[in-house]
C-alpha positions in Angstrom: 7.3 -21.5 -25.4 10.2 -20.6 -27.7 7.9 -18.5 -29.8 6.8 -16.6 -26.7 10.3 -16.1 -25.3 11.7 -14.8 -28.6 9.8 -11.5 -28.8 10.4 -11.0 -25.0 14.1 -11.4 -25.6 14.1 -9.0 -28.5 12.1 -6.4 -26.5 14.6 -6.7 -23.6 17.5 -6.2 -25.9 15.9 -3.1 -27.5 15.3 -1.7 -24.0 18.9 -2.4 -23.0 20.5 -0.7 -26.0 18.1 2.2 -25.8 19.4 3.1 -22.3 21.6 6.2 -22.4 25.4 5.4 -22.4 25.9 7.6 -19.4 23.5 5.5 -17.4 25.3 2.3 -18.3 28.7 3.8 -17.5 27.3 5.2 -14.2 26.2 1.8 -13.2 29.6 0.3 -14.0 31.4 3.1 -12.1 29.2 2.5 -9.1 30.0 -1.2 -9.2 33.8 -0.5 -9.4 33.7 2.0 -6.5 31.7 -0.5 -4.4 34.2 -3.3 -5.2 37.1 -1.1 -4.2 35.4 -0.1 -0.9 34.6 -3.7 0.0 38.2 -4.7 -0.7 40.0 -1.9 1.2 37.4 0.0 3.3 37.3 -2.2 6.4 40.9 -3.3 6.6 42.5 -2.7 10.0 45.8 -1.8 8.3 48.0 -2.8 5.4 51.5 -2.9 4.0 52.0 -2.8 0.3 55.2 -2.6 -1.8 55.5 0.2 -4.3 57.5 1.4 -7.2 57.5 5.2 -7.8 58.3 7.1 -11.0 58.3 10.8 -11.6 58.1 12.2 -15.1 58.2 15.8 -16.4 55.7 16.8 -19.1 58.3 16.1 -21.9 59.1 12.7 -20.4 55.4 11.8 -20.1 54.9 12.6 -23.8 57.8 10.3 -24.8 56.4 7.4 -22.8 57.3 5.2 -19.9 60.8 4.4 -21.1 61.7 8.0 -20.2 60.5 7.8 -16.6 63.1 9.2 -14.1 63.6 9.6 -10.4 62.6 6.0 -9.8 62.3 4.7 -6.2 60.9 1.6 -4.4 60.0 0.6 -1.0 56.9 -0.2 1.2 53.9 1.8 2.3 52.4 1.1 5.7 48.9 2.5 6.5 46.6 2.3 9.5 43.3 4.2 9.1 42.3 6.9 9.3 45.6 8.9 9.2 48.6 6.9 10.2 50.9 6.6 7.2 54.5 5.6 6.7 56.4 5.4 3.4 59.8 3.6 3.7 61.9 4.2 0.6 64.5 1.5 0.2 66.0 2.3 -3.2 67.9 4.2 -4.5 68.6 5.6 -1.0 66.9 5.0 2.4 64.4 7.7 3.4 61.1 7.7 5.4 58.0 9.8 5.4 56.1 9.3 8.6 52.7 10.8 9.6 50.7 10.4 12.8 48.0 12.8 11.7 49.4 15.8 13.5 53.1 15.8 12.5 54.9 14.8 9.3 58.6 13.7 9.4 60.9 13.3 6.5 63.9 11.3 7.7 67.1 11.1 5.6 69.5 8.8 7.4 72.5 9.5 5.0 72.3 13.2 5.8 71.6 12.6 9.5 68.7 15.0 9.4 64.9 15.0 9.7 62.5 17.6 8.5 59.5 18.1 10.7 56.3 19.6 9.3 52.8 20.3 10.8 50.1 18.0 9.5 48.5 20.5 7.2 51.7 20.8 5.2 51.4 17.1 4.3 51.7 16.9 0.5 48.6 16.3 -1.5 50.2 13.2 -3.0 50.5 11.6 0.4 46.9 12.5 1.3 45.7 11.0 -2.0 47.5 7.8 -1.2 45.9 7.7 2.2 42.4 8.2 0.7 43.1 5.5 -1.9 44.2 3.0 0.7 40.9 3.6 2.6 39.0 2.3 -0.4 38.1 5.7 -1.9 35.7 6.4 1.0 33.8 9.6 0.3 35.7 10.2 -2.9 32.6 11.7 -4.6 32.6 14.5 -2.0 36.1 15.8 -3.2 36.4 14.6 -6.8 34.5 14.3 -10.0 34.9 10.6 -10.8 34.8 9.2 -14.3 35.4 5.8 -15.9 37.9 6.6 -18.6 38.4 3.1 -20.2 41.2 0.6 -19.7 44.9 0.9 -19.2 47.7 -0.8 -21.1 47.3 -4.0 -19.0 43.5 -4.2 -19.4 42.7 -2.8 -15.9 39.8 -0.5 -15.5 40.9 3.1 -15.3 39.2 5.8 -13.2 39.9 9.5 -13.5 39.5 11.7 -10.4 39.4 15.5 -10.9 39.5 17.6 -7.7 36.3 19.5 -7.0 36.9 22.3 -6.1 40.2 22.4 -8.1 43.6 22.0 -6.3 46.4 24.5 -6.9 49.0 21.8 -7.8 47.2 18.8 -9.1 45.1 18.5 -12.3 43.7 15.0 -11.9 44.5 11.5 -10.6 44.1 8.2 -12.5 43.6 4.9 -10.8 44.1 1.5 -12.5 41.8 -1.2 -10.9 41.9 -4.9 -11.6 38.5 -6.0 -12.8 38.6 -9.5 -11.3 39.3 -8.5 -7.7 39.2 -4.6 -7.6 42.8 -4.4 -6.5 44.4 -1.0 -7.1 47.4 -1.6 -9.3 48.5 1.9 -10.1 48.0 5.5 -8.9 49.0 8.4 -11.3 49.0 12.0 -10.0 49.0 14.5 -12.8 50.2 18.0 -12.0 49.1 21.2 -13.7 52.4 21.4 -15.7 51.8 18.0 -17.3 54.2 16.0 -15.1 53.2 12.7 -13.6 54.0 10.9 -10.3 53.2 7.2 -10.7 52.9 4.6 -7.9 52.8 1.0 -9.0 51.4 -1.0 -6.1 52.1 -4.7 -5.3 50.1 -7.2 -3.3 48.6 -6.0 -0.1 49.4 -7.6 3.2 46.6 -7.1 5.7 47.9 -6.0 9.1 45.9 -6.3 12.3 48.6 -4.4 14.2 51.9 -2.6 13.8 55.0 -2.3 15.9 54.7 0.3 18.6 56.1 3.6 17.4 56.0 2.9 13.7 54.0 6.0 13.0 55.9 8.3 15.2 59.5 9.5 15.0 62.1 9.9 17.8 65.4 11.4 16.4 68.4 9.1 17.0 71.5 10.6 18.5 73.3 12.9 16.1 70.3 13.5 13.9 69.6 17.2 13.2 65.9 18.2 13.5 64.9 20.9 11.0 61.5 22.4 11.9 59.7 23.7 8.8 57.4 26.6 9.1 53.6 26.3 9.2 
């Protein structure tokens, strides 16, 4: 039996290593995307803490120690388009979208900027797409498996197709053991990076009424931005 199995095993190994590398990488990429979709795609809603860093091109070349404009807070998301980003540090601010209107509320200045939905920044749209488990990502991006990040997580590179005017590509770091999205990096055409480090996801079956809409408190100036 051993003598029979041995040539079969050798033949199998030869067949495996003769497969094109692109085929093997394609299979691994499909497995990762399916894992992310199963983890996030059917969630009724979620809340996740975040840390955000913004780096210019020169800062990005010098490494993470040069990151600036740091902020942290929580992201609340209810598919398909309800999104709220509550920045807690260094100052309190909120970005709120109900799918038709986007509000940027700055309590310290007692003002809120109101935008039509199509003016919603690409960075926020990317976050919404990511938190839906990359559903339909192949329709808008060329997706590649680009290796591993500095923590050992699997790294995906998403290049907009057709190209976007502001963004060159997006990289995602995904934990191999549970397909949790750890980090989202948005690379602009000037070489700058906006990085979101995501914490543990809390699944939400419902949210407080009015969380994804905004009613200006007394004394808050409303600034309507053009469409």
